[in-house]
N, C-alpha and C positions, 0 to 999 in steps of 0.2 A: 264397480268391478274389482274383484280381489285378484291378487297376484300369488301364484303358487310356484315355489321353487322346488324342483325335483324332477327326476327322470321318470317317464311314464310307465316303465316296466317294474318300478319298485313296488313291493307289496304295501309299504306304508304310504307312499304317494298315491297309490290307487285308491286307498280308503278316502282320501280327501277329494280326489277327482270324482269318484263315484257319488260321494255325498253331494258335491256341487251339482252333478247331473240330476240326481233325484230331487233336490230342492230347487232346481232351476236357477242356480246362482251363476251370474255372469263371471267368468274368470279368464285369465290368461296364464299360461304356464311357461316358465323359463327353465330350460334344461340345466340341471345342476346335480353334482354328485358323480361318483365313479369317474369314467373317462371324460365327462363334461367339465370337470373342475368346478370353478366358481366358489365352492364352499370354503376354500382356503384364502379367499381374498379378504382384505380388510373391510371392504364394503359389506360383504355377506356376514362376516363375524360380528359386525355391529348389530345385525339382525338376530343372529343366533350364534352365541359364543361357542357352542358345541361344534359348529361346523357340520351340521347334519341336515338332511332333508327327511320329510317335508318341512318347509317353513312357509308361512303365508303372511301377507300384508293386506289388511282390510281397512282402507281409509286411514292409513298411518298407524294402525294397531297391528302389532306383530304377535303371532302365535307360533310356537313350535311344539313338537311331540304329536304324533299322528292322532292318537285318541283324543288328546286335548283339543286339537283342531276340529275333529269331527264333532265333538260335544259343543264346541263354541258355535260352529256353523249350524248345527241342528237346532240349538237353542235360539239363535238369532233369526234364522231364516226358515225354520221348519218346526216351530213350536206346535205341539199337539199332533205331530206326524212323526218325523224322525226322532224328535225329542218328546217323549211321552209326558203328558201333564201329570198323570197320577204317579205319586212318589214310588209306590212299589213296582209299578211297571217300568219306571225309569231306572230303579235300582236293579231290576232284572236285566235290562239291556246293558246297564253300566258294568255289572260284574262279569258278563260274558265278553264285553270288550276287553276288560283287563285280563280275563282268562286267556283270550286269544294271544295277548302279548306275553303273559307269564308262563303259559303252559302249552298252548297249541303250536304257536310258531317255533318255539325252541325244539319241539319234538319233530317238526317238519324240516327245519333248517339243515340238519345233517344230510337228509335225502336230497334237498335242493342243491346243496353244494356238491354232493357226490355225482349227481347227474348233469348239473348245469355249469359247474365250475371245474370239474376234474376230467382230464382226458380218459378215454376208454381204457387204455392200457395201464392206467394208474389207479383204477378203482378197486377198492377192497370189497368184493361182493359178500364176503362173510359178514363184515361190519354193516354193510348196507342192509342185509337181511335182518340184523338185530335192530337197526333203526326203523325198518318197516314194522316190525313187531311192536316196538315202542309207540310208534305213531298210530298204529291200528288201535292200540289200547287207549290212547288219548282221544281218537275219533269216536271210540265207543262211549266215552263219557258224554260227548255231545249227542250221539245217537240216542242214548238213554234219556237225556234231557228233552229231546224233541219228540218223545213218545207222547202223543195226545195233544200236542200243540204245534201249530204250523211254523212259528218263528221263534228265535232264541229268547225274545222278550215276552212271548205270549201269543196273542191272537193276531197281532198286526206287525207288519214290517217296520223296523226301527233302526236306529244307529247301531244297535247291537249286531244286527245281521251284516252291516257293512264291515265292521271290524273282523268278524269271524269269517264272513264269506270270502274276503280277499285271500286269507290263508287257506281256506278250504279248497279254493280253485287249484292251488298247487298240489294238494292231495290227489285230486281227480285228474290233473294234467300230467303228472309225472308218470314215467313208464314202469310202474310197479304193480305187483299182484295185490289186490285188495279183497279182503273178505267182505261179503255183503253186509251192509248196514242200512236197513230199509228206511228208517226214519230220517237218517242223514241224507240219503239219496232223494227222498221226496222233498225235503227242505231245499236241497241244492237245485232240484228241478224247478222249484218255485222261483229261486233266484235267477235261474237261467232264462226264465220267461220275461224278466225285466230288461227292457232295452238298454238301460244305463249299465247294467251288469255286463251284458254282452259287449257293449261298446268299450268299456274301460278295463274290465277285469279278464274276461274270457278271450284273451289274446295269446298268441304263442309265447311260451317261455323263452327268454333270451339268455344265451350263454354269456 
Protein backbone atom coordinates (compact mmCIF):
# COMPACT_ATOMS: atom_id res chain seq x y z
CA UNK A 1 0.00 0.00 0.00
CA UNK A 2 1.30 3.45 -0.88
CA UNK A 3 0.88 6.56 1.24
CA UNK A 4 -0.23 9.78 -0.44
CA UNK A 5 0.21 13.12 1.30
CA UNK A 6 -2.14 15.85 0.13
CA UNK A 7 -5.64 17.32 0.31
CA UNK A 8 -8.22 15.60 -1.86
CA UNK A 9 -9.42 18.79 -3.59
CA UNK A 10 -5.96 19.72 -4.93
CA UNK A 11 -5.69 19.47 -8.72
CA UNK A 12 -2.25 17.89 -8.43
CA UNK A 13 -3.20 15.45 -5.68
CA UNK A 14 -6.22 14.40 -7.72
CA UNK A 15 -3.90 13.27 -10.53
CA UNK A 16 -2.27 10.80 -8.16
CA UNK A 17 -5.53 9.61 -6.62
CA UNK A 18 -7.15 9.12 -10.02
CA UNK A 19 -4.10 7.21 -11.26
CA UNK A 20 -4.29 4.91 -8.23
CA UNK A 21 -7.98 4.27 -8.79
CA UNK A 22 -7.49 3.47 -12.48
CA UNK A 23 -4.55 1.14 -11.78
CA UNK A 24 -6.26 -0.40 -8.73
CA UNK A 25 -3.36 0.55 -6.46
CA UNK A 26 -4.06 0.25 -2.75
CA UNK A 27 -3.39 3.54 -1.00
CA UNK A 28 -4.03 5.59 2.08
CA UNK A 29 -4.18 9.37 1.98
CA UNK A 30 -3.01 11.74 4.70
CA UNK A 31 -4.39 15.28 4.64
CA UNK A 32 -1.55 17.75 4.13
CA UNK A 33 -1.15 21.23 2.71
CA UNK A 34 -3.20 24.42 3.02
CA UNK A 35 -5.13 24.51 6.32
CA UNK A 36 -4.16 20.92 7.13
CA UNK A 37 -0.55 21.89 7.72
CA UNK A 38 1.88 18.94 7.99
CA UNK A 39 4.08 20.17 5.13
CA UNK A 40 6.16 22.42 7.39
CA UNK A 41 7.02 19.70 9.87
CA UNK A 42 10.55 18.33 10.03
CA UNK A 43 9.21 14.84 9.36
CA UNK A 44 7.52 15.89 6.13
CA UNK A 45 10.48 18.00 4.99
CA UNK A 46 12.64 14.90 5.19
CA UNK A 47 10.31 13.38 2.60
CA UNK A 48 9.99 16.49 0.44
CA UNK A 49 12.31 19.43 1.16
CA UNK A 50 10.05 21.67 -0.94
CA UNK A 51 7.20 21.23 1.53
CA UNK A 52 4.65 20.60 -1.22
CA UNK A 53 1.98 18.04 -2.05
CA UNK A 54 1.46 15.56 -3.50
CA UNK A 55 4.23 13.42 -2.08
CA UNK A 56 4.07 9.63 -1.93
CA UNK A 57 5.84 6.80 -0.16
CA UNK A 58 5.92 3.39 -1.80
CA UNK A 59 7.65 0.75 0.31
CA UNK A 60 10.12 3.34 1.57
CA UNK A 61 10.65 5.01 -1.81
CA UNK A 62 9.59 8.66 -1.92
CA UNK A 63 8.40 10.52 -5.01
CA UNK A 64 7.22 14.12 -5.33
CA UNK A 65 6.02 16.30 -8.22
CA UNK A 66 2.59 15.22 -9.45
CA UNK A 67 3.51 14.25 -13.02
CA UNK A 68 6.59 12.35 -11.84
CA UNK A 69 4.39 10.44 -9.39
CA UNK A 70 1.84 9.58 -12.08
CA UNK A 71 4.59 8.40 -14.42
CA UNK A 72 6.16 6.28 -11.69
CA UNK A 73 2.87 4.67 -10.69
CA UNK A 74 1.80 4.10 -14.29
CA UNK A 75 5.14 2.50 -15.20
CA UNK A 76 5.24 0.28 -12.12
CA UNK A 77 1.60 -0.70 -11.77
CA UNK A 78 -0.02 -0.13 -15.18
CA UNK A 79 2.63 -0.82 -17.82
CA UNK A 80 1.03 -1.21 -21.22
CA UNK A 81 -2.12 0.58 -20.11
CA UNK A 82 -1.70 3.95 -18.39
CA UNK A 83 2.00 3.70 -19.32
CA UNK A 84 2.14 3.02 -23.10
CA UNK A 85 4.76 0.50 -24.19
CA UNK A 86 5.32 2.06 -27.61
CA UNK A 87 7.80 4.95 -27.38
CA UNK A 88 5.91 7.40 -29.58
CA UNK A 89 2.60 6.79 -27.85
CA UNK A 90 4.33 7.29 -24.51
CA UNK A 91 5.94 10.51 -25.76
CA UNK A 92 2.54 11.78 -26.90
CA UNK A 93 1.08 11.17 -23.46
CA UNK A 94 4.19 12.62 -21.85
CA UNK A 95 4.20 15.91 -23.71
CA UNK A 96 0.54 16.61 -22.95
CA UNK A 97 1.20 15.93 -19.28
CA UNK A 98 3.88 18.60 -19.33
CA UNK A 99 1.68 20.91 -21.41
CA UNK A 100 -0.98 20.64 -18.72
CA UNK A 101 1.52 21.96 -16.17
CA UNK A 102 3.30 24.54 -18.31
CA UNK A 103 0.41 25.93 -20.37
CA UNK A 104 -3.06 24.70 -19.44
CA UNK A 105 -3.09 25.09 -15.68
CA UNK A 106 -1.38 28.53 -15.71
CA UNK A 107 -4.14 29.75 -18.05
CA UNK A 108 -6.88 28.40 -15.76
CA UNK A 109 -5.36 29.34 -12.41
CA UNK A 110 -6.33 33.06 -12.53
CA UNK A 111 -9.95 32.05 -13.14
CA UNK A 112 -9.86 29.52 -10.34
CA UNK A 113 -8.46 32.11 -7.95
CA UNK A 114 -10.97 34.73 -9.07
CA UNK A 115 -13.99 32.52 -8.44
CA UNK A 116 -12.81 30.21 -5.67
CA UNK A 117 -10.44 32.40 -3.65
CA UNK A 118 -11.77 35.96 -4.14
CA UNK A 119 -14.93 37.36 -2.47
CA UNK A 120 -17.69 38.47 -4.86
CA UNK A 121 -17.29 42.16 -4.06
CA UNK A 122 -13.55 42.06 -4.75
CA UNK A 123 -13.64 40.41 -8.16
CA UNK A 124 -12.41 42.34 -11.19
CA UNK A 125 -14.78 41.10 -13.87
CA UNK A 126 -12.95 42.97 -16.61
CA UNK A 127 -9.79 41.03 -15.84
CA UNK A 128 -11.79 37.84 -15.44
CA UNK A 129 -13.13 38.26 -18.97
CA UNK A 130 -9.58 38.61 -20.29
CA UNK A 131 -8.59 35.45 -18.44
CA UNK A 132 -11.56 33.61 -19.97
CA UNK A 133 -10.43 34.65 -23.46
CA UNK A 134 -6.90 33.44 -22.76
CA UNK A 135 -8.10 30.14 -21.31
CA UNK A 136 -10.47 29.61 -24.23
CA UNK A 137 -7.52 30.01 -26.58
CA UNK A 138 -5.54 27.44 -24.60
CA UNK A 139 -8.42 24.98 -24.60
CA UNK A 140 -8.71 25.46 -28.36
CA UNK A 141 -5.20 24.02 -28.71
CA UNK A 142 -6.35 20.87 -26.94
CA UNK A 143 -9.55 20.80 -28.98
CA UNK A 144 -7.56 20.87 -32.21
CA UNK A 145 -5.29 18.09 -31.00
CA UNK A 146 -8.29 15.90 -30.18
CA UNK A 147 -9.72 16.15 -33.69
CA UNK A 148 -9.68 12.62 -35.06
CA UNK A 149 -8.49 10.87 -31.90
CA UNK A 150 -10.37 9.99 -28.72
CA UNK A 151 -7.63 10.62 -26.14
CA UNK A 152 -4.69 12.98 -25.73
CA UNK A 153 -2.13 10.23 -26.36
CA UNK A 154 -3.97 8.64 -29.27
CA UNK A 155 -6.49 5.82 -29.42
CA UNK A 156 -6.45 4.69 -25.79
CA UNK A 157 -6.78 6.29 -22.36
CA UNK A 158 -3.40 6.88 -20.71
CA UNK A 159 -1.52 8.86 -18.08
CA UNK A 160 -1.72 11.87 -20.39
CA UNK A 161 -5.47 12.08 -19.96
CA UNK A 162 -5.07 11.99 -16.19
CA UNK A 163 -2.86 15.07 -16.06
CA UNK A 164 -4.91 17.05 -18.58
CA UNK A 165 -8.29 15.86 -17.33
CA UNK A 166 -7.83 17.12 -13.78
CA UNK A 167 -7.24 20.65 -15.04
CA UNK A 168 -9.97 20.39 -17.68
CA UNK A 169 -12.57 19.65 -15.00
CA UNK A 170 -11.94 23.14 -13.58
CA UNK A 171 -12.62 24.64 -17.01
CA UNK A 172 -16.00 22.94 -17.18
CA UNK A 173 -16.90 23.42 -13.50
CA UNK A 174 -16.20 27.14 -13.16
CA UNK A 175 -19.19 29.50 -13.67
CA UNK A 176 -17.94 31.04 -16.92
CA UNK A 177 -19.24 31.39 -20.48
CA UNK A 178 -17.44 28.95 -22.77
CA UNK A 179 -17.49 28.87 -26.55
CA UNK A 180 -18.28 25.39 -27.92
CA UNK A 181 -15.30 23.11 -28.54
CA UNK A 182 -16.77 19.89 -29.89
CA UNK A 183 -13.67 17.68 -29.79
CA UNK A 184 -12.83 18.77 -26.26
CA UNK A 185 -16.38 18.18 -25.10
CA UNK A 186 -16.50 14.67 -26.58
CA UNK A 187 -13.19 13.81 -24.91
CA UNK A 188 -14.41 15.18 -21.59
CA UNK A 189 -17.58 13.11 -21.86
CA UNK A 190 -15.43 10.00 -22.31
CA UNK A 191 -13.59 10.88 -19.11
CA UNK A 192 -16.88 11.50 -17.31
CA UNK A 193 -17.94 7.94 -18.13
CA UNK A 194 -15.02 6.59 -16.08
CA UNK A 195 -16.03 5.79 -12.47
CA UNK A 196 -12.62 6.81 -11.10
CA UNK A 197 -12.84 10.24 -12.74
CA UNK A 198 -16.28 10.84 -11.29
CA UNK A 199 -15.19 9.66 -7.85
CA UNK A 200 -11.93 11.60 -7.57
CA UNK A 201 -12.10 14.60 -9.89
CA UNK A 202 -15.72 15.51 -10.61
CA UNK A 203 -16.38 16.83 -7.13
CA UNK A 204 -17.55 20.33 -6.16
CA UNK A 205 -14.81 22.93 -6.25
CA UNK A 206 -13.91 24.09 -2.75
CA UNK A 207 -13.16 27.69 -1.83
